[in-house]
N, C-alpha and C positions, 0 to 999 in steps of 0.2 A: 553435473557439468564437467568436473574433473574426475577422472578415473584413474586409480593407481594400478599399473600393470606389472610393476616389478620394483622391489625394494632392495639395495645393496649398501645400506648404511652410508657410504660416501656419496652415492647419488640414488635418484629415484626416477624411474620412467612412468610417466603419465600421459593420458590422451585427454583432449578436450573434445567432448561429445556434444552432438547437435541437440540442445534442449529447446530448440525453437521448433519451426517447422520448415519443410522443403521449400515452401512458398514465402515465407517470412524470415529469410536468413539476414543477418546484419551484413552490411556492405564490407566491413573489415573486422577482424577479430585479431588482436595482437596480444602476445604474453611477454611480460617483462619480468626476468629472472633477476632476484637480488643476490649479489655476490656475497653479502655478509649475513645471509640467513634471517634468523629470528631478530637480530639487531635492527633489521629494516623496520619492524613495526613496534619497537620501543620508542619512548619519548626520547627526543633528541639529547636531553641531558643524560640520559642513561646509555643510550646505544650509540652506533657510530654513524648514524644517519642513513641516508638512502643512497646504496651504491648498486648500479645496474651493470649487468653483463653486456647490454646492448641497449643504448639509449633511445634506438628507434623501435626497439621491441622486435619480436620474431612473428611474422604473418603465419597464420594457422588456417589450414583448409580444413574445416570441420566435416566436409563431405569426402575428404581424401586423405592425405598423410596428416594425420592429427596427433601423431605421438612423437614425444621428443623427452631428452633426459635433462634433469636439474641436479646441479650440484648441492650437496647437503653440507650443513654446518651445526655445531652445537655450542653452547654458551660456555661450558666447562666440561672437564673430563668426566664427571658424572650425569651430565645432562644428556637428553635424547637428541639422535640426530633429526634435524629438521631442515626443510627448504621452505623458501617463500616466493611466491610470485604474485603479480598482478595480472589479472585478465580484463582487457579492455575491449568493448565492442564500440563501433562507431557507424553511424547511419543518418542519413538526413531526416529521417522520421523522428530521431531524438534531437530535438531542436531547442534553441534558445537557452533557456535556463538549465538545461541538462548538459552541463559541461563538468569534467572531472579533473583533479590536479594531475599533472604529469608525473607518473610513478618515480621517475629519475630526478625530476626537477620540481619539487612540491611547491617551491616559492616562485616558480616562473609562470609562463603563459599555460593556462589550462587546455586541455583537450576539448575541443567543442563537439556537440552532438554526439555524446558518448555517455556511457555507463561502465563503471568498473567494479572489480571485486579483488580485495587482497586475501589470498588464501594461503594458510600454513598446512604444508604437506608432511606427513611423517615419513621418515626414510628407513625405519625398521619397526618389527612387530612390536617391540617394547614400547614404542611411542604410541601405539594405538590405544584407544580407550577400551578398557575391559569392564565387563559387568562385575559389579562386586557381589559377594555372597548375601543373600537376604537373610535378615535376622529371624525370620519366621517362615513356616513352610508355606508354599504357593497354594492358592485355593483349589487348583486342579492339577492331576497328575500330568507330568511332561510326556511328550510323545516319545523323546529320545532320552538316553542316560545324559545326566550333567558331565561337564569336562572332567570333575574331579572323581566320578564313580566309574567302576569298570563294567557295571551291568544295570539294567533298569531298576526302578524300585521294586520291593517286593510286592508279590501280589496280594498281600493281606491289606485290607483297607486301613487307613491311617487312624481311624476312630474304631473303639472295640464295641461301641453300642450304635445300632442304626439310628438315623435321625427321625424325628416324628413327623417331619414334613417333606414333601418332595423338594429337591434342589431346583434353583432356578433354571439351571442348564442341565442337559442330559449328561449322564455320567459316561466317561469314556471307559469302555470295557464293561464288565459283569461285576456285580456285588457279591460278597460272599455270604449274604444273609438277606432275610426277607424284610419288607416293611413292617412295621409294628401290627398295622391293621389296614384293611381297605377303608375307602371312605364310606360314610354310613349309608349314603345313598348316590346314585348319579345325578348329575345336574340335569335339571329337567329338560332344558334346551339351551342352545347358544343365545347370548344375549342379542336382542335385535338392534341395538344401537348403543349410544354412550350410557354410562350409568345413571347420569343425572337426566331425568325425563321431565315431562310437562307436569303442571301441578295437577291435582286429582279433580279439581273443580275450579271455576271461574271465581274471580274476587267477589266478596260479598256485596260490594257496591263500587260505583266508579270513584276514583280519587276526587277529593274536593278541588284540586288545584293541579295544573299541568306538573308533570314530573320535572321539567327543565324550567329554569327561571327564565321568563320572556322580558325582553325590553320593550316597554310601552312608549310609542311616540305619540306626541300631540299631533292633531290634524294639521298638516302644514298649510301655510299660506302660500300665494304665488311667489313670494320673496324667500320663502324658507327653502334650504337645502337639507336633504336628509343624509347624514353621513353613515357610511358602513365601515366595518372594520377591514383591513387590508387582508389579501389572501396570503396565507402562509402562517408560521410561527409568529409569536410575539416578538417584537424588536429587541435584540440583546447586542449592544454595541461591542461587547467583548468577542462576538462570534466572527466578525469581520475586522482585520487588521491590515493597514498597508505597512508592509515590512520593508520596503524599499521603493524610492521614486527618483527617476531620472528626469529632470526638468524643473521648471518653477511654478507651473500652473498646478494647483491642489486639486485633489479629487472632490468634486462637489458631493455634498450630503445625498444619500438614497440613490447614488449611481449604482450600487450593487446591492441587491435585495435577496435575501434567503427566502426561497419559497418552500423547500423541504429539507430535512435533514434525516439522516440515518446513518448506521456504522459504515456503510460502504460507500455512499455517494452522498453528494449535496447538489440540490438544484438551486440555480440562483437567476435572477433576471438582471440584464444590463439594461439601464435605463439612460437615455440621451437626456442629461440635465444640464448640459452646457448652454442651451438655448431654448427659448420657447418654442411652441409648435409652429411659429410662423417663418422659422429659419432653421438651418441645418449646419452640421460640421461636414468637413470634407470627408472623413474616413474614421472608422476604429477598427482595431485588430484585437483578437483575443485568442490566446493559446492555453490549453489545459490539457490534463490527462483524461482521455475518453475511457481508457482501460488500463490494465497493468502493463500492456505492451504497445500502446497507441497514444502518442502526444502530438495533437494536431493544433494548427493555427489556421483561423479564419478571419475573414475581413468583409466589411460592408461599406459602400461609398454613399455620399449623400445622405447621412442619417439625420432625420428630421427631430427636431425637439420632441420630447416625451415618447419617441419610438423605444420599443422594448424587444430585447432579444433574450430568450430562455434557454440555458445550457445545463447540462448535468455533468458533474465533475467526479472522477474517480477519487476516493480518499486514500491516503497512506495509512495502511492497517496499523503500523507502529506506534502512530501518535494521533490518529483520527483526525487529520486535517487535510484540506485539498489547497493547491496553488493555482492561482490564476494570473496570467501575465496580460495586461491590458495596455494597449497603444491608442493614443487619441492624436490625429493629425489635422491641421487646418490651415488654410492661408492666413499668413501673418496679418492681411489687411482686415480679416474679419473680427479681430480684437478678442478671440477666444484664447488662443496661445500667445505667447510672448518669445522674445528671442532667446531667452535662456532655456527654451524647451528643445533640447538638442539630443533627444534619445534615438536610437537606431532601431528600426524594425527589421527582424531577421529575413533573410531571403526565403525562408520556408513560408512566410506568409505572403509571399508574392504581391508586395505593395507596389502601387502604380503612381505614387506621388511624385512630382518633381524634385530633384535634388535641392536640398536647401529648405524644404518646407518643414515648419515647426512640427516637432513630435515630442509628446510627454508620455511617459511610461510609468506604470504602477504594477508592483508585484504584491498581490494580496494573499494573505493567509486566511482560509475560511474554515471554520470548525464544523466537523461533521455531527457532532454532538453538541448541543448547545451548553454555554457556560452558565446560563441563567435558568436551571431547572425549576427554579420557584415560579418563573413566568409562565410556564406551561403545566404547572401542577393544578 
């Protein structure tokens, strides 16, 4: 995203490149330049805090003039020259919970519908990361001489004795000696399939009982109901957590159920548990990450009791969790919500309820890998 074009110690020229697509550019991209350099990212007790060259930031046209210069600073006379910038993108598709602290006023109002990156930019070659010399030779010859050598490695092989087995990968160039000997005989033919094949003969006799243990039910009477286990993994209370709540009406049990978990997504069911099947709530809205670049909000009106909505949420790779924002709104006279339910539904959800209708909001953290592995063992 950030490309260094020129370094002059006291300043550095960078360009903000388009890492998105021509059809999905953010509505606004701003760069905030910190005039105290590296101190801007230190703890307030150690650094000078946040100082911005322009508190409104500089708008960048990533398809046009995307190059600009940044002043560089260093902490001491022997420290490297560095610059610090905040890159902030804003778009209506980045909705509700996706807000970021203002780079110049971290304790003030956040920037809504945004994502941001704080980037330290080197201003001289000495500040760049250099590869350290390895303590042992590489497994393969390099295609070019190393920085410290004036010519390529000698053509003599590293080892004085040929290996007894072929190497895993082809040798780059020719060897100066032959293999010890050819293989005893060629392979008869390529294998037709995986190494492990079917057994050579059928089992001697059928097993005396089924492989999997079956649950035996008694013959039901007319008044008996046979219960079946729910679809999805076993229940694990630690996998779903309400991390914030705006309002006074608590989330009923089993309103959010996990159907499937894996390392990249989690599938859940939203169940209308506020009323029975004979009545309904006014609306519910749910916002979640559909993909790495798509955060969407949807809503349904007149949701009857026991109605189910199934959604799949993208997980955050850093901590294997997914976030779900969930709003419920209903007429005060229905008795489902109360006067203290005063949450606000964001505009991107396109709510249709009259102003003053009670709204309660839950922000849920859902684990993409269960915290109860023994339950699925």
